[in-house]
Structure formats: structure tokens, C-alpha cells
N, C-alpha and C positions, 0 to 999 in steps of 0.2 A: 339681330344683335349688331351686325356691322353691315353698312349699306353705302353704296355709291349712287348718287343721284345726278344725272346729267353732268358727269365729270368730264371735263376737257382739260388737257394739260400738254405742254410742249417743252422740249429742250431747245429753246431758240427756234430756229427754222428746221432743225434736223428731224424731229419726230413729234407726233402728237397723239394723244388720246382724244377721241371725239364722242361726246354725248354718251358716256358709259353709264349705264344704270343696271345694278344687280344687287342682290341682298343675300346674306347668309344668316340663317337662324340658328338658335341654340340646338346643338345635337345634330347639325346638318353638315354634310361634307360636300363641298362644291369644287369641281376641278375646272381649271382653265386650260383649254387646248388652243392650238393655233400654230401656224408656221413660225420659224425664227423671225424675230423682228416685228411680230404682230402686236406687241405691247403688253405681254403678260407680266414681265418683271416690272415694268413701269407702273402698271396698275397696282401690283402688290405693294410697291414702295409708296405710292400715293395713299393706299389704304392703311398704311402704318405710319404715315407722316415722315417717312425717311426723305422723301421729297415733298415739298409743301403744296398741297392741292389748293385750288381756289376755295374761298369761303363757301360754306353751305353746300358742299358737293360730296363730302364723306362724313358719315355719321356713325358713332359708336354709342350704343344704348340710347339712341334717339338724340344724342348731343353732337354738335359739330365737333369733329376731331380736333380742330384748331383751338378749341376752348380748354383742352386738357393740357396740364403741365406734363412734361416728358416722363417724369417718374410715375405719375398717375396713369398715363397712357400705357406704360410698360406693365402695369398691373392688370390692364384690360386685354392687351394684345401681345402674344408671344410670336416672335418672328424667327424663322429658320432660313438663313441665306443659302445660296447655291453651294458655297464652300467656305471653309474657315481654316486658315493656316496660322496658328499661333506662333509667336516668336520664341516662346519659352516652353519647356517640356512639362506642362501642367499634368497632374494626375487627372484621371477621368472625374473623380469626385470634385476636385477643385474647379474643373471646367464647368461642371453643373452648378456648383455653389455660386458661381458668378451670376447666375440667373437671379439671385436674391438681391442684387445691387439696388434695384428700385425700392426695396423695402427697408433699406438702411440709410441713415443720414451720413453726411460727410465724416470720414474717419471712424465711423462705427464699425466694430468687428462683428462678423456673423455670430449669432447666438446658437444655443443648442437647438432651438426651434428651427432656425434657418438650416442647420445641418440635417435635422430630421426631414425637412421638406425636400432637400436635395437627395437624401437617401430614398425617400418615397418616390421621387421622380425617376430615379434609376430603376427602381423595382417596377414601376408602371410600364417602362419600355423594355423590361426584361434583361437589363445589363448590370444589375447590382454586382454581379461577380467580377465585373471589370473595374470596380471603383478605385482600386489602387494601381491600376495599370497606367502607363504614360500615354497620354492622348495621341501623341505623334507616332506611337508604335502599334496602334491597333488598325484593323482593316477599315476599308472605306464604308462598308455597311455599318460597322460598329460606330464609326465617327458620326455618321448621320444620326444614329440613335442617341448619341451623346448630345448632339445639337438640339434634338427634339426634347430630351430630358432637361436640358438647360432652359429651354423656353417654358417647359412645364413648371420649372422651379419658380418662375415669375408668378405662378398661380393665376394665369390669365383666363379670360372667358372666351377668347378667340385665338385661333392658331393660324398663322399665315406661313406657307412654306413655298419657297421658290425652287422648283425642280428637285424635290427631295429624292428622286431616284436617279439623278444625273450621275454618270460614271460608275453606276453599280451594275453587277451582273444580274441576270434574270432572277435568280434565287433571292438575292438581297433586295431587289426591287419589290418583289412580292412580300418579303418579310417586313420591310419598312412600311409599305402601304397597309398591311394588316394591322400594324401597331397604330397607324394614324386613324384608320377607320374605327378601331376599338376605342381609342381615346375620345373620338368624337361622340360615340354612342354612350360610353360608360361615364365620361366626365362631363357630358352635355356641352362640349365645346363647339363653337362655330368654326368650321375648318374651311379655309380657302387655299388651294394649292395649284401650282402650275405643273402640267405633265406634258410629255411628248407623245406618249403611246395611247391612242384612242381606246384600245381594248382594255387597258388598265384603268382608264377613266371610267369606262363602262362598268367594270367589275367593282370598283372601290369607291364610287361616288354616288351620292343621291341625285345631284344635279350637275350639269356640265354647261359651261359657256365656251363657245368657239369664238376666238378673236381673229380678226384679219384687218390689217391696215389701220390699227388703232381703234377699231369699232367692234362691238358685239354683233357677230353675224347670226348667232343662234344661242338661245339660253332656255333651259327647261329641264325636265326629267331626263336622266342620262339616256334611257332607252329611246326617247323621242328625238334626242339631239345627235347622238353618235350614230348617224345613219350613212348609208352609201352616198346619198345625194349631198349631204352636208360636207362629208369628208372630201369627196371629189371636187366640189365647188370651191372649198377653201384651201385645200392643199395642192390642187392641180394635178392629181394622180387618179388613175383608175383603180378601183377596188372591187372586190367581190364579197358578198355577204354569205357567211357560213352559219347555219343554225346548229346550236348545241345547247341542250338543256333549256330551251325556251328563250335563249339569248342569241341575237344576231351579231356574231363577231365579224370583223372586217379584215381582209387580207389583200395585199396589193396584187394586181395582175402583173405577171412577169412573162 
């Protein structure tokens, strides 16, 4: 559904992505792992055209992403940033309703259908009961679910998430990832997300790509990529493998 093909990109001389190739199919959840500064956020931004990739390097539904008008691209790809701090105290419902912007013309007000889509999006992530709360007054985990619901209100076919578990406690990390995995499967969304914790990627992803130095160091089925050898090589730490329920979890040697 969404694919990078030999994607190279640089911010001047500061950083570059080099020859990145990966794809995410419908109903598939792919996690990006890698040390800080490895290029995960840059890749996500290229694959949503928030920064402009070179022609014929990012494809959505087999079409070059650069051929899509922005409002049409927003109907294909929902993007959830690392954080969002609005200047005004919107209600949760209004924050999600903003996801309908790409379906409206200039000066057009949201219709009853747009409101229905926003309500359904809140229900899909399990926070409909928060619809009248002020966004700035809810918890970090709840805010993250609001951002996911806002992206769903775009009615996209792909969902890109930049560190959706950042700054969340362990319980909320698991809760958010359960929602993301469920959406990928039940809504048949192509999901690409960056994560920091290898074990969470192992549990909640179908495939994993490990990035290092702007390149893909490993990409494939989660169990075959999140290994002792790959983590030690790309993170520069020693880890031990612990078997539980047929899964090899990794813990750092201390």
C-alpha cells in the first residue's frame, strides 16, 4: 500500500537517508527500530511528504507520492506526530473533528456525516467517553489516543506514527499499542510506526526494520529481526535472550 524504493534524502550536509527500501501492505503493522538519530522520524516524514522526497522514491497505492494533491494525500495517509500542544483548549471531540479538514472545501463547515465519523473514530480507540473533556486536561496516554482518533477521522488507508509510546508509562504504552495493532487488523490499515523498545516491537508488529546511520540494517518478520545479534550490532550494547511462550525477549546485560 505504501512503499519506499531506494529513497535517499538529506537535510543539507547534516543528515541523510541512504537507499531506503521497505513496504507496508494493507492490514500489516511494521515497526521502525534504531538508536536515536538513525533516521526513523525523517523516514516517516518522507513517507508522508512532510518533507519532499526525490521523485519516484515513495509510492502510495503504486503512485508516486509527489503526484497527490495534499488534500488527497491526507485521505490516504493519517499521520500521528510525537507530540501535539494546541494553543487553544479544544474539546477532545473538536480535536478529532479537525481530522475531517481534508474532506472539506475552504470555508465549508463540518456536516453531520463528518461529526459521525469523528464520533466513530473516538469509539474505535475507546475514548468516546472523553469527547466533551478539554484536550489539554487529559492524561498523556489519552492525548495519544486522541491523536490516533484524529488521524482515523481522515479515513486513511495507511497510518504513520512517530514514537506513539513516547513519554508514556508502561501501562499506557501497552494500551496504545494494543489499539494500533487492533486498528491495523480490523480496519485493514497499513501501519508504520517508530518505537524505542525492541520487545514491544516484537510483540505488536508483524515486521520490523532496524535503522542505523540512515540505512536499513535489517528488515523482515519481527521474530527474525529482533534478535540478540541485530540488537547488539546496531545499539552497541550486550543483551541476553530470555525464552517465554515461544518468544525470545531481550534484556540488557547489567
